N, C-alpha and C positions, 0 to 999 in steps of 0.2 A: 234510224234501224226500229224505231219503236214502231214508224207507222207503216214500216214494212211490214210488223210480226201484225198489226191490227190489219191489214191487207191478207194476209194469209190465214188469217185467223174466221176470214169472212163475216166476221161482226157476229159470230156466235155468243149465247150469254157467260161460256164458263170460257171466254180467252181469258189468259192472264191479265193485268192492269199493267200501264206502262209504269218506266224507273219511279219516274216525276211522281207519276201520280201516289208512288208508293210512298215516295220521299213526303209528299205531302201529307196525308194520311199518321204517319207517324208522328209529323209538328203537330197534326191536331190534335189528338190524345195526349199529346207528352201534359203533365198537369202541372208540371213546377220548372222554369230553364234549370241545364244543369252548371250554366257558370252562373258568380256569385254578380248580387244588383253589384251597378256601378257606385251609383250616390246614395242606396238606400234611401230612395224620395218618400217621404209619407211614412216610413216604418217607423213603428214607436222606439224607443230610448229605453235603455236600462232603467229602470226603479230606483236602485241603487246605486249611486257613484257612478254618472252618466258619462264622464268625460275621463276621458283616455290622455294622459300627456306622453309623447311619440319623437324617440330620439330618430330624425331619416338620417336614410343610408347617405347625405353630403357631407363628404368630406372636405367642406369651404367654409373657411374660420367666421366668416359672416354670420353664417347660419349654422353656428356651433351651441344651439341652444335647442331646450326643449318646445314642442309646438301639439298646441292640445288640440282633437278630434273628440267627435258623438260617439257613444258608444249605440251600435241600433239591439236592443233587445235579442235578437235572433244572437250575435257575439256574444251576450253577458256571460255566457258560462268558458266560454274559451279564451275572452280577451282579460287575462291574468297578466299581472306584473311579471316582466323577463318572455316572454314570446314573443315570436317573429309574427309581422304584421304587417299587411301591405296599405301604404295611405295614396291618396288622391295628395299633390302637391304640385302649387302654384297657381292655384287659382285666386284672381283678383276678388275684390269687393261686389262687382257688379255684376258676377255671376251666382245669383244667389238665384233658389226656387222654392219657395214653399217653407221659408224659414233657414232653407240649407243652402252650404256651399259648395258648390259644383265647378267639376270642372279641372283640368292639371292633370299632368301625369301620373301613374303610379308607381309608386317606388317604394322599396322595402325599409324597414324601420323595426325598432324595439319600442313594446309599451314598456314604460320606464314606472308607471306611477298610473292606479283609478283616483276618480278628487269627485268631490261630491257639484264643484263648481268651478267655473275657469277663471283664470285671469284676465282672459280676452272678453272684451265684450261686444263683440260682431258675432255673425253668425258662426258655425264652425261648421266644419264638413266630417264627414261620418266615415269611420273605422271601415276601408275596403273592404278588409279579407285578414282573418288570423291565418296566419300559412300555418302554424301546426300550433297546439296546445302545448306542446314542450316547454317549460320554462328553463330556459338558456343560461341567461341574464342575470344573477342573483345580486343582495345588495352590496359584498363585498367586492364582485368582480366588478361593478360598476364603479365602488368608491377609488378603486385601484384605477381603475382607466382614466375618472376624471382626475388622479392625481400625475399620471406618468402625462398626462395632456398638458396640462398647466407645466410642469417641469421642464416639457421639449418643445414649448410654443406653438402647440398642436391643436386638433380638434377632436373631441371625443370621438366623432364615427371614425376617423382614420383609425383612431388606437383599437377599435372595438374590431374592426377589420381584422386587427393582428391578433386578439383575444378570444374570438369567437370563431370555430372552423366553422363552412359552408356544410349548408344542412344535405345531409342525404336522407330520403325518407326512410328507404329498405334499415338503415342501421337505428333510426329512431323507434319502427315499427317492435325492434326488439327488442327481447327483456334484458336490463344484463344480469347480473349473478349477484348471489346473495354478499353479503358481504361476510368476509371469514374473519374471526374469533382475533385479537391481537395477538402475535406470538409473546414466546419467553423474550427476555432480553439475552440479547448475545455478549459472548466474553466480552472480552478485551482484544483477543488475538494480538494481530503486529501493533496496536496504537500503544502495546506499553513501551515500544521504541522511541515515543515521545514524551516530553517532560510530565505534560497534564493532557495525555490523550486518554488513561484508561477513568479520571477525573471526566473528563469532556464527556465520554460514553455513561456517565453514572448519571451524570445530569439529567442528558436528555431520557434516559431510561426513567427518573425520578418526576420527569414533569416539569423539568426546568427548561428555560430559554439562553441557555449558554450562546454568545458569541465570540466566532473565532478567525484569526487567520492563519492557516494551517499550510506550510509549508513542507512537502512530504519530500520523503526522501527516494533516492533514483531505486528504479527496479520497477516490477511489475504488480506490485502491490495494494496500490493506490487504489484499484475499484474493489480491491476486496474492505479493505479501509472505510472506504465510500459507505458502502452497502450496510455497514457493520454501526455506522452513525444512522441510517435510515431505520435500519433494523430496530434500535434503540427506542430510537421516536415511535415507530410504530406498536413499541411495547407499552409505550406509555396510554395509549388509544390516540394517540394524536396522528396527523397525517405528517409525508415530507415528501418534500419536492428536491431535486437535483435537475440543474441543467448542464449541459458540455455540449462541447466545440463541434463535435462531427459525428455519424451515427456509427462511427468504429468506437471511439469512446461511449457510447451509449449502450454496445453490442457487451462490452467487459465489463461494465455494472450489469445491465440485463442479466448476464449469466453470473454473475457475484451474488445481485440480490436471490434470481430462483433459486443456485445452489446454496444459500444460505438458510430462506427462508420456505422455497419452495414456487410452484405456482399458485395465483392468482392474487396476491399479495403486492400487486404492483401491474400499472399500465406502463407503455411505452408509445410515447409521440413523438414518432418522427416522420416525418414528408415521404419517406420513401416506403413506409405502407400502406398507401392507396388513400383516397378520400374516404372510402365506405368503414376499412378496418380505422382509420381513425378518428374520424366521427364516435366510430362505435365507442373507440377506447376515450375520449374526450368524456362522452355518454356517462359512460362505470363512475366514472372522478366524479362529475359533477352529480350525479344520482345520487354518491356514495356508495356506492359498491366496490370501489378501489380508494383505497387512502394513501397509495406513494404513489408518485409520478417520476420516471426518468426518463427526459427528452433533449431536444437540441431546443435553439433559440428560443419556438414559437411555443415551449412548455411553459415559458417562464410566466406567462398570465394560467397556470392550468388551474382550475377551481376547485381545489385540492379543499377538503372540509377539515374545521379543526385543525388548520395547522401548525407545526409544531416543530417544523423545522425546514430553512431553505440552506440550499447548497449550491454552490457553484464550481465548476473545475478550470483554470486555464483561462482567470478572467482576460486575460492580455491577447486572448487568441481575436482576429478580425473575427471570426465569424458569430459571434457574441454580439457584433452589431447590426443592427437591424436598419437592411438596407431601404425599407417602406418608410414613409411618412407614419408618424414626426421623427422616425429614426433611433427609438431607443436603443438602449445599451442594457441588455440583462442584468448584468452587476445593478445598474442604479432601480431596474426595475424590483430587481430583491433584497436591494437595500426600502424600499418604501415599501415592500412586503412584508418585511421581518419589523420597521417601524411600526406599523400597522396594526397586525396581528397578535404584535409582540412573542413573538417565537424566537428560534434558535436560529444562527446562523453560521454559515461556514462556510470561507471562501479559502477554496485549496488550489495547488498548484504546485509543481516543480520549482516553478521560476516561482516572482516574487514582483507584483507591479507598483507600483508609484502608489495609486489609489490604495492597494493594499497597508503598505506602509503605513498610510494618512490615517486609516483607521484605528491601526495600533497604535498610531503616534499621538492622537486625537482620545486615547480611554476607550473610544466606543469599541472597539474589541480585544481580545488577547489572542498574543503567539502562542501556536502549536509549533514547536519546535523540537529536533531532538539536538542532544549533547555533540560535541562538536567530536566526541569520537565516533560513534556511532556516524558520524557524515562521513569520514575518513574510511571509516570499514566500509559505505556499501557504495559511493564513489568509486568511478575509475581515475587510472594517472591520465593529468592532463597535462599535455604536452604543446610546446609554442614554435613556429615559426614564422617570422619577422621581418620584415623586409632587407635589411643586416643578412639576415641569413639566405634567403633568396637572391641577392648580389651577389655572394659569393660560392653560390650551390652552382655548380654548371648544371647540372642534369635538371634543375628547377628550370632552366633558361631552354635547351633542348625540350624537353617532353613536357613542360609545365608543370611537373610531379615533384615538388623536394624531396630529396632524398631521405629526410626524417620522416617524410610521409609515404612515401615507396618503402622503406623498410621495418613501419611500423604496419603498413596491410599485407607486406608478403610474410612476417612474422604471425599477425592472426589468421592467416589464412591454412596456418597448419594447423590450427585449432577452433576454426568455426566459422561463421560469415563476418563480412567486411562490411560499414558504413559507411557509404558515401554522400556527405551530405554539396550540394551544388544549390548555389543561391538561382533564384527565376531574373528573367533575363529584365530588361526594358524600367529600371532606375533611373531616375534623374539626375543627373552628376551635380554637383555642390562643389563651393570653394574650401578649400580647409589650407591650414601652414603648412610649408611644404619641410618644414622641419621638425613638427610632432606630431601634425596632423590632426591638430585642434579644429573643428566647424570652426569656420569664417564668422561670426557673427555683427549686426549691425550694434552702432552704442548709444544708439538711442532707443531701442526697442526689444534687442538683442535676437530679431529675427534671424533668418538665415540670408548671405549676400550670396550672390549669383552674379556672374561676370557675362556681360547681354554678347558685346563684341568680341572684345579683348579683355584680360586679364587685368588689367589698366582701368576699366572703367566696372565698376562694380556699383550692384543695387540693391538694397534690401527686398527680398521677398515678401513683407510684410508691410511695412511703412510707405515702402519704393524710394525713399532716400537713397539720393547718391554718398557713396561712401569714397571718401579721399584721403591717402597717405595711414592705409591700414595699417597695423600690426599688431604681433601674437601678444593676449594678451599672459599667457604661459609662459613662453620663451622668450616673448620680446623681434623673435625675426619676423622680417619686410615681403618675404617670399610665399606665394601660393600656388596651389597644384587642384587640377582639377581631380575629386574624388571617384576613386575606380568605380566603373559600373559594370553591372552584367555578368554574368555565369561566363569562363573562361573553360571550363573542362566538360565533355561528355563522355557517354558509357563507352561511343566506339573508341575515343582514346585509350581509357582504360583499360579495354580489351585488349590495346594494343600494348600497352606494358605489360598484362597478363594473360597472354595468348592463350594457356591452358586451364582459366579459369571461367565458370559459368557467368555470365552479367546480367544481372535483373534490375528491372527500375521501376518508380514508380512516379508518377506525378500526376496533374492535372488530367490529363487523358485516360490512366489506367491508376487505379490506387490499391496499392497491395494490401492486405490486413496483417498478414502471419508472412514469414518465409522459414526454411527447413533450418535446422541448427546447422546442416554443414556446409565446407566449405564454399562461399562464394561472393562476387562485389555486388554488393545492394545501392547503385548511386539512387539517390533519391532527393527532392525537389525541399524545403522546409514543408516541414506541418504534414507531409506524405509519406514520413516516414513507417515504415512496418516493422511489428515486432518478430524478430528472431525467437523460435524455439531455444530454450537458456540463454539467450543473451548475446550480442554481439562480442566478438572477441576483441575488435577495434572497430574507430571512428573516425573519418578524416573529414572534417570541417573544411572544406577549401573554399578562395576565397571570400575571405572574409570581412575587405573592404567593402565588397559590393553591397552587407546587408551595412555596415556601420558608416557606409557611406551616403544613404539615404538621406534625400533633403526632408527629415521627419525631426519634429521632436524628441520623436521616440524612437530614434533610431537605436541608440545602445542599448534600450531597454530593450526592444524587439529582438536585437540579434543576440543577448544575451538568454532570452526568452528562446528563441530557436536555437541556438546551442546546448541548453541545459537539457530542454523535451531529447535530443536527438541521443547527447550522450549518456542520459537516465537511461537507453535502454543496451547498453553497454554493460557487459560484466565488471563486480567490484576490482579494486589495484589487488588484492590479496587474490586473485582465480586469476591474474593478467589480465582484464581490460585496460586498455589504453585507448586514448582521445587525440587526435594531432588535431591543435585549430591553425590554421595559417592566418596569423595578423599580428599586429604589431604586439606585441606581448606589454609593452607600459602601457595600453590604453587599458582605463578601470573596465570596460566591460568585461577586458579577457582576463585581466586579472581577480575578478568576481568568479570566474569559468574555472581558474585553475587553484582558485582556495575554496569554489563551491560553496560561494557565499554571494545568496541573490538580497537577500534581507540586508545587509550591510550594503550593497549594492543600489541598492530603492532607497534607503535611509539618507544616503548620502542625493543622489537626485533629489531627491525631496527637499531635501534643504537648499538645493542651489535652486529648484525653482520657485520656493518660497521666498527666495533673496531677489532674483528677477521678476516673480510677480505670473508667473506662468500656472498653467493648470498641473495637477487641479485643486492648489493652492486659490488660483482664481478662476472666476467663470466666464470663459470665453463662448460668444458667438459669432457664428461666420455669415456674409450678408453679399450675395453674389448674384447678378447679372448684367446684361448691359450698360455701360459707363454710368448713361442717363439716368436707368431707373435706380442704381446705387446710389447718387446722388442726391434723388430726388427723397428715397425712402428714408436717408440720413439725416435730411431738413427736416423728413416731417415727424418722427419717431422722438418721441419725449421719454430719454435715458435718464437713467438717473444722473445726479449729479455727478458722483463719483468715476463715473461710466469714462474708459478711454479708448478712440477710436481712431486704430493703424490702419492706413492706406487713407484710399482703395489703393489697390494693384493688380497687373492684369494677371490673367490666370492662362496655363497655357494652351494653345487653341487644338481641340481636337482633331486628329485627322481624320478623313470620312473612310469607312470601313474596318478601322481599328476600335477595338471593344473598349465602350464607356463606361466609366466609373460612377459611379452615385453621386449625384450632383455635378458631377462636372459640364460642362455647357455644350450646346448642339454642337456636331461634327461643322466645322468651317465657323462657327460662332466668335466672337470674341469679347470674350466678359471679364470684368474687374469683380476683384472679390476685398469686401471689406470685414475686418476685425475689430470686434467690441470687445473691451475687456472691462470688469468690475471686481473689486476686490470682497475675499468672503462675506456672506450675510447679505450681498447683493446679487446673489441670482435668482432668486423669485421675482423682486421689481424688474430686472433685464427681461425674464422671460416676458412676464407681465405686459410692457413696453413695446418689445416686440411683436407680440402676438396681436396688440391693440393697433398699432402702424400696419403690419402687415392684413389683419380684418378689412380695415379702411379699404385700401390698396385693393383689394381682391375685389372689394362691392365695388368700386370703381372701373374695374379691370373688366368686370360681369358687364355693365355695359356700355365698352368699350372704348374706355377712359384708361391709360396708363400701360406698361407693360408690368407684368408678375416679377418681381425678386423672389431666391430661394434665402429660408433663414433656416439656418440648423445650430442645432445649440451644442456645446462639447462636438467641437468637428474634430474628426479623430489627425485628420493630417493638418493639422494648421502650419508646417515647414519647423 
């Protein structure tokens, strides 16, 4: 096209030049290239502290260390500790020109330290680029990330990927607001319902660091109480951090803090906010503009200045366990922060986990509980429907809804909404005593027994040993039965039972936050229960065996936690609130629900686990992979002397097209898993041994030798 234009112009002097000529002329007139130099070849180094110690973003254990780079003089001002940088990584010794190592691919990293000299004797590559002069990695956050990596046998780079959100340039250019002065200490409010509640707030407001396990009373006031604890910490001039299981709980505490203190005193860190808004909020916290943070799991690493309180709500919720490597739990991270920063600690919930009971049992934390009279006044009436009642109930066999539950729902619908909790589908059945329903466990390691082909062929799900001649240690019976599997009631069946009543559903596809206080049936899966205006008139907790029969050490604890969370939304017994649970009334979790005694249940569970050597009294790790890879790993790892290896045993094969759980084998592959158990005090030694062995194995795998295995500390589903 340009040649045709030239012919049309007849070669006149005023003819426009060609497009390519314009581009060439622009390039000739350019004084400096816009792109950053690749190797800074020949560039002068910084006159002071010319060496930068960099953590490269390589989440592999055999590269879990710092690397030294030269600092060009042009980057001296911006290359400060804590900033994001880009470096060339992977060049060998033979690629050296003019005293500088060249080559390798560009990779992100964090500048950790500036030094006068390097411990490395060879030539150094130069920093390629300072991505941003904004320091995002402080010493406290780096120390916390290193502690978490060591605790979970992971790499520091993987932890920092969880701790530092991705950069957003527009949010970074925006200045953060000026910090507000500390608020006045709040009143005790409903904290007076607890025996040491007012004293706990006074200690926080005075600059103390109390540590407490809080067993919250049922009702909607827990969010306001948590907000008052954070406000008391802010009044002392320090920062506060609260981690909650989901966005709905965050919204409640956010509203309570805003109502108590007004806007500008706290930041909300959730994934729903979007990358730009979330990064802007994170920067406001990092810069000291905001001293309080409320958020979900990722907020456990929030860089709050002068931290005075870390709080965690409902630590038994699965959402607090990070699915990405090294898979830390929010409770353990906040415990590390409380110990490192010497700040207050508050672990709260309607239920009580075994880990929370252990904190009180060891004296590390104090209990925050209400007197039994207040508990009875705040809790609803709980009634049970056992197997014997179901066998005699004609209505239960015909409509799959027990008569007692139907009557409670009918009576409750006269006064307000009725909650119906239906367990999720898909739990894998294991074996239990046919007489007393006690789960069948191995005599060698106390693992769960499975029936491979028939009930007469039993095998342990942990150590793989066959079990012959089993009998129940509780009642002496010899017969076994498969534990109940899956949910049995649906919203359509309830709609047929109550045709004139509207039915609302809340579950994975659509989770309701609130429902009106008018009569309606609200069918929900565990964890998705909406809050009813004025509270539910009644609640039906159906198919209790579906949760109690899970193949998990925490089945009873988790079932009680989910039941308590649903029952806490029901009106108190003096106001007519009733809960009906369809489960055997003699079982310990059911009895704890009837008495509303989650602390007593957790204490008894802790005593049993201590006797059997189960977590959290012991520390466990899971090693999974192909059979050959797991066996080779176990031969190579130098475990502590007191370590006990259980297994390996085959893992269930993941079917193609079905959701894959974190840590599960790829679809269609047959993997095995071994559990490694150590007594108290040996957890750090176990993590160090596993990390060293995994690092050596990953280094060989990078050279094409050997298959990788997966290592997880404190696996949540040990069976």
